[in-house]
VOGU-3710 file (C-alpha; in Angstrom, 3 decimals, decimal comma):
1> meqvikalla> 18,697/-23,498/-32,160  17,424/-22,144/-35,465  15,903/-19,124/-33,706  19,201/-18,408/-31,910  21,084/-18,508/-35,215  18,530/-16,172/-36,823  18,811/-13,755/-33,899  22,625/-13,735/-34,113  22,461/-13,190/-37,878  20,068/-10,286/-37,381
11> vvigvaaavi> 22,445/-8,672/-34,860  25,515/-9,186/-37,080  23,774/-7,948/-40,230  22,269/-4,955/-38,386  25,596/-3,852/-36,896  27,422/-4,412/-40,194  24,818/-2,402/-42,101  25,116/0,478/-39,594  28,919/0,503/-39,873  28,804/0,400/-43,674
21> yfygsnklld> 26,214/3,178/-43,800  28,019/5,583/-41,464  31,471/4,920/-42,903  30,275/4,959/-46,519  28,102/8,073/-46,197  30,888/10,037/-44,499  33,387/8,879/-47,121  31,022/9,892/-49,926  30,471/13,297/-48,316  34,232/13,876/-48,157
31> iifpsqtrdp> 34,529/12,960/-51,838  31,707/15,293/-52,905  32,908/18,179/-50,711  36,684/17,737/-50,376  38,413/20,012/-47,889  41,736/19,712/-49,693  41,455/21,719/-52,930  43,658/23,984/-54,991  41,426/26,925/-54,099  41,641/27,474/-50,295
41> akgvrnlrvs> 38,372/29,450/-50,285  36,550/26,558/-51,952  38,067/24,136/-49,430  36,792/26,240/-46,517  33,344/26,452/-48,142  33,262/22,680/-48,689  34,298/22,115/-45,066  31,475/24,359/-43,866  28,895/22,635/-46,110  30,021/19,127/-45,114
51> gmirpwlflg> 29,915/20,208/-41,461  26,268/21,216/-41,930  25,332/17,965/-43,703  27,285/15,470/-41,558  25,022/15,617/-38,451  22,022/14,792/-40,649  23,771/11,653/-41,855  23,691/10,430/-38,260  20,210/11,763/-37,510  18,716/10,572/-40,791
61> pallslgvyl> 18,148/6,880/-39,929  16,717/7,806/-36,508  14,347/10,410/-37,987  13,282/7,971/-40,699  12,606/5,280/-38,092  10,601/7,728/-35,970  8,572/8,730/-38,990  7,878/5,150/-40,092  7,341/3,557/-36,675  5,923/6,450/-34,602
71> vwpvvasvdy> 4,438/9,329/-36,601  2,820/7,281/-39,358  1,159/4,766/-36,973  -0,343/7,667/-34,993  -1,770/9,243/-38,144  -3,038/5,858/-39,342  -4,619/5,107/-35,941  -6,482/8,431/-35,922  -7,714/7,691/-39,442  -8,811/4,142/-38,527
81> slhgpsgqnf> -10,640/5,439/-35,442  -12,911/7,440/-37,752  -13,815/4,357/-39,804  -15,802/1,175/-39,318  -14,646/-2,392/-38,537  -12,968/-2,906/-41,916  -11,240/0,476/-41,780  -12,952/1,539/-45,009  -16,388/2,997/-44,179  -16,181/6,486/-42,670
91> vglanyrwlf> -18,222/6,702/-39,439  -16,955/9,983/-37,976  -16,964/10,092/-34,177  -19,232/7,056/-33,776  -16,423/4,954/-32,292  -15,687/7,625/-29,680  -19,382/7,836/-28,754  -19,389/4,041/-28,391  -16,601/4,275/-25,790  -18,721/6,260/-23,345
101> fdaefresmf> -21,494/3,671/-23,311  -19,420/0,461/-23,425  -19,354/-1,379/-20,070  -16,120/-3,218/-20,867  -14,344/0,044/-21,670  -15,478/1,511/-18,340  -14,223/-1,626/-16,582  -10,866/-1,268/-18,355  -10,578/2,395/-17,384  -11,399/1,590/-13,763
111> nnmlwlvfvp> -8,797/-1,194/-13,650  -6,168/1,000/-15,305  -6,854/3,682/-12,705  -6,367/1,079/-9,963  -3,029/0,116/-11,474  -2,081/3,800/-11,768  -2,885/4,522/-8,138  -1,008/1,603/-6,607  1,790/0,308/-8,869  3,869/3,483/-9,527
121> alstffglii> 3,534/4,670/-5,918  4,367/1,310/-4,323  7,188/0,510/-6,769  8,797/3,887/-6,109  8,259/3,627/-2,346  9,669/0,103/-2,054  12,550/0,976/-4,397  13,407/4,028/-2,276  13,258/2,163/1,034  15,276/-0,778/-0,294
131> awltdriwwg> 17,870/1,572/-1,824  18,278/3,299/1,544  18,430/0,083/3,570  20,806/-1,807/1,253  23,309/1,043/1,452  23,474/0,491/5,212  24,333/-3,247/5,254  27,515/-5,036/4,207  25,710/-7,462/1,891  23,740/-4,654/0,236
141> sfakmmifmp> 25,249/-5,241/-3,226  24,096/-8,865/-3,222  20,624/-7,808/-2,063  20,408/-5,214/-4,845  21,450/-7,785/-7,432  18,739/-10,219/-6,308  16,038/-7,530/-6,257  17,097/-6,216/-9,675  17,128/-9,666/-11,319  13,377/-9,722/-12,190
151> maisfvgasv> 14,047/-6,755/-14,509  15,815/-9,204/-16,833  12,630/-11,294/-17,170  9,956/-10,449/-19,731  6,450/-9,664/-18,508  5,191/-12,937/-19,962  8,026/-14,870/-18,306  7,259/-13,223/-14,974  3,581/-14,083/-15,412  4,436/-17,755/-15,944
161> iwkfvydyrg> 6,493/-17,729/-12,729  3,673/-16,116/-10,745  1,131/-18,544/-12,166  2,916/-21,169/-10,096  2,610/-18,902/-7,058  -1,160/-18,494/-7,540  -1,818/-21,992/-8,899  -4,956/-23,728/-7,634  -5,759/-27,445/-7,551  -9,132/-28,852/-6,585
171> dgadqigiln> -10,086/-29,408/-2,949  -8,283/-32,427/-1,535  -5,498/-32,303/-4,144  -1,948/-31,329/-3,302  -1,534/-27,588/-3,804  1,582/-26,833/-5,844  0,907/-23,086/-5,842  3,063/-21,478/-3,159  0,312/-19,186/-1,895  -2,315/-21,936/-1,632
181> aivvalggep> 0,227/-24,321/-0,096  0,900/-21,776/2,673  -2,827/-21,164/3,216  -3,548/-24,907/3,458  -0,569/-25,445/5,796  -2,036/-22,781/8,086  -5,392/-24,563/8,106  -7,165/-22,437/5,502  -8,970/-23,254/2,263  -7,277/-22,876/-1,139
191> hvwiampfwn> -8,626/-20,238/-3,518  -8,507/-19,477/-7,232  -6,755/-16,197/-6,524  -6,745/-14,776/-10,038  -10,473/-15,464/-10,434  -11,523/-13,347/-7,424  -13,104/-10,173/-8,889  -11,552/-6,865/-7,807  -8,895/-8,493/-5,611  -7,397/-10,358/-8,565
201> nfflmvillw> -6,301/-6,986/-9,966  -4,012/-6,586/-6,961  -2,621/-10,098/-7,414  -1,690/-9,103/-10,973  -0,203/-5,807/-9,788  2,171/-7,724/-7,526  3,860/-9,126/-10,643  4,650/-5,673/-12,012  5,711/-4,516/-8,547  8,121/-7,451/-8,397
211> iqtgfamvll> 9,641/-6,382/-11,715  9,707/-2,589/-11,366  10,888/-2,303/-7,762  14,387/-3,267/-8,902  14,344/-0,551/-11,565  13,275/2,061/-9,009  15,858/0,822/-6,500  18,814/1,173/-8,902  17,999/4,752/-9,950  17,140/5,922/-6,457
221> saalrgipee> 20,209/4,258/-4,960  22,404/6,205/-7,389  20,552/9,412/-6,475  20,995/8,791/-2,733  24,723/8,252/-3,220  24,925/11,623/-4,962  23,620/13,553/-1,947  26,379/15,774/-0,484  27,699/14,366/2,781  27,836/17,879/4,258
231> tieaavidga> 24,044/18,132/4,427  23,772/14,819/6,271  26,591/15,693/8,667  24,923/19,036/9,424  21,637/17,248/10,190  23,426/14,826/12,540  25,083/17,724/14,363  21,646/19,359/14,736  20,411/16,192/16,454  18,261/14,672/13,688
241> nglqiffkim> 17,625/10,929/13,926  17,843/8,439/11,053  14,230/8,756/9,918  14,303/12,537/10,049  17,493/12,610/7,981  15,974/10,258/5,425  12,570/11,901/4,982  13,470/15,568/5,600  17,022/15,820/4,266  17,631/13,048/1,720
251> vpqiyntiav> 14,242/12,601/0,015  13,758/16,318/-0,855  17,181/16,354/-2,524  16,296/13,492/-4,865  12,747/14,621/-5,676  13,515/14,950/-9,409  14,782/11,362/-9,583  11,738/10,126/-7,670  9,492/11,978/-10,137  11,290/10,440/-13,129
261> vwttitiivl> 10,984/6,923/-11,671  7,314/7,434/-10,817  6,371/8,815/-14,237  8,343/6,116/-16,085  6,507/3,359/-14,218  3,225/5,224/-14,767  3,747/5,092/-18,529  4,481/1,350/-18,296  1,280/0,860/-16,300  -0,829/2,731/-18,853
271> kifdivlamt> 0,434/0,342/-21,537  0,209/-2,809/-19,390  -0,820/-5,734/-21,558  1,406/-8,813/-21,312  0,691/-9,660/-17,672  -3,088/-9,431/-18,047  -3,042/-11,392/-21,314  -0,880/-14,196/-19,884  -2,607/-14,447/-16,495  -6,345/-13,894/-17,117
281> ngqwdtqvla> -6,789/-12,629/-20,689  -9,017/-9,935/-19,207  -11,426/-12,399/-17,597  -12,907/-12,084/-14,089  -13,060/-8,269/-14,249  -9,339/-7,771/-14,920  -9,619/-6,179/-18,367  -7,278/-3,242/-19,117  -7,146/-0,816/-22,027  -4,266/-2,386/-23,959
291> nlmfdwmfrg> -5,753/-5,880/-23,765  -9,186/-4,514/-24,738  -7,576/-2,832/-27,752  -5,946/-6,148/-28,719  -9,282/-7,966/-28,399  -11,119/-5,523/-30,649  -8,300/-5,249/-33,170  -7,374/-8,896/-33,680  -10,085/-11,165/-32,248  -13,579/-12,093/-33,355
301> ggdfgrgati> -12,972/-10,953/-36,919  -11,341/-7,705/-35,809  -12,729/-4,180/-35,586  -9,990/-1,807/-36,690  -12,086/1,261/-35,915  -12,793/0,491/-32,266  -9,333/-1,000/-31,682  -7,705/2,163/-33,042  -10,012/4,336/-30,928  -8,845/2,610/-27,740
311> aivimvlvip> -5,222/3,010/-28,917  -5,812/6,770/-29,270  -7,209/6,900/-25,720  -4,054/5,193/-24,390  -1,864/7,639/-26,318  -3,809/10,650/-25,011  -3,352/9,392/-21,438  0,399/8,897/-21,916  1,214/12,208/-23,658  0,727/14,578/-20,645
321> imvwnirnar> 3,041/12,448/-18,489  5,711/12,393/-21,198  5,458/16,162/-21,692  5,761/16,730/-17,936  8,794/14,416/-17,840  10,506/16,227/-20,712  9,868/19,650/-19,158  11,344/18,495/-15,861  14,410/17,130/-17,636  14,885/20,451/-19,453
331> kemegr> 14,555/22,428/-16,225  17,131/20,190/-14,577  19,538/20,636/-17,508  19,056/24,421/-17,425  19,685/24,412/-13,677  23,054/22,801/-14,250
//
């Protein structure tokens, strides 16, 4: 209850502070540069000056937050990556050389590549198919709501739920894990699913698929609804069947939305941390970059240099995708 009260207080105080800031700063600006003066020329000049300053009053807090929480951490991380474990002794590029010869880093890169290959593609594919199918049935809205619901659950919460799906009890004991219960009911042997090297990565991916498919479905469903009916009617008149209309008429028209969904999920995958930490903590060959960074930064005494180096690698991998996304968005805006 205490945490709920603190959260509510934080929301109330935050909103109140924002209102006071924006109202007070605009009021102060009007007092310093009044538009109503005895000299009309001065009033016009004040109006022009206040018009130039006012947008910065709104942008100021956002720019300050970006500087404090985005720009400065990047600069600090680059600096730490050039120093030793304590962050004080300068070691140059030694931490980057270490990356190339560290087996755990190579394992993390391999696992991240696995996630990158399968999760964005499958999430987008399932979201697209579900969006198309749910628009064709009368209970489609209910189906969409149920599929979207996992989006409201945190990654850790979803991991706890799926731990019950993959749960394993010793041979002869009642299996409470859904997957093992089904296997046993079919005459098979139960397994410790998340401790099976290589395949356990896919069992973890299923959790993110479960969460992100709803996100993909909502965006792609909106895009499909925006397709002009004339193009579909023309395809029907030309004798195209349902699959041909979907893959050759509808999908090409929503390519930009598909690209946005795919790249957004790709960025999430590159930063994946919570699911691996909660499910395996990187054991049994499931280590990923973000969890490896956490291990080096905060465990075993901490090594700020190597932890920061891994953080830089993650950032470098994310930047090209973000740039590509922004360029696509600009092209789309220019096209309109």
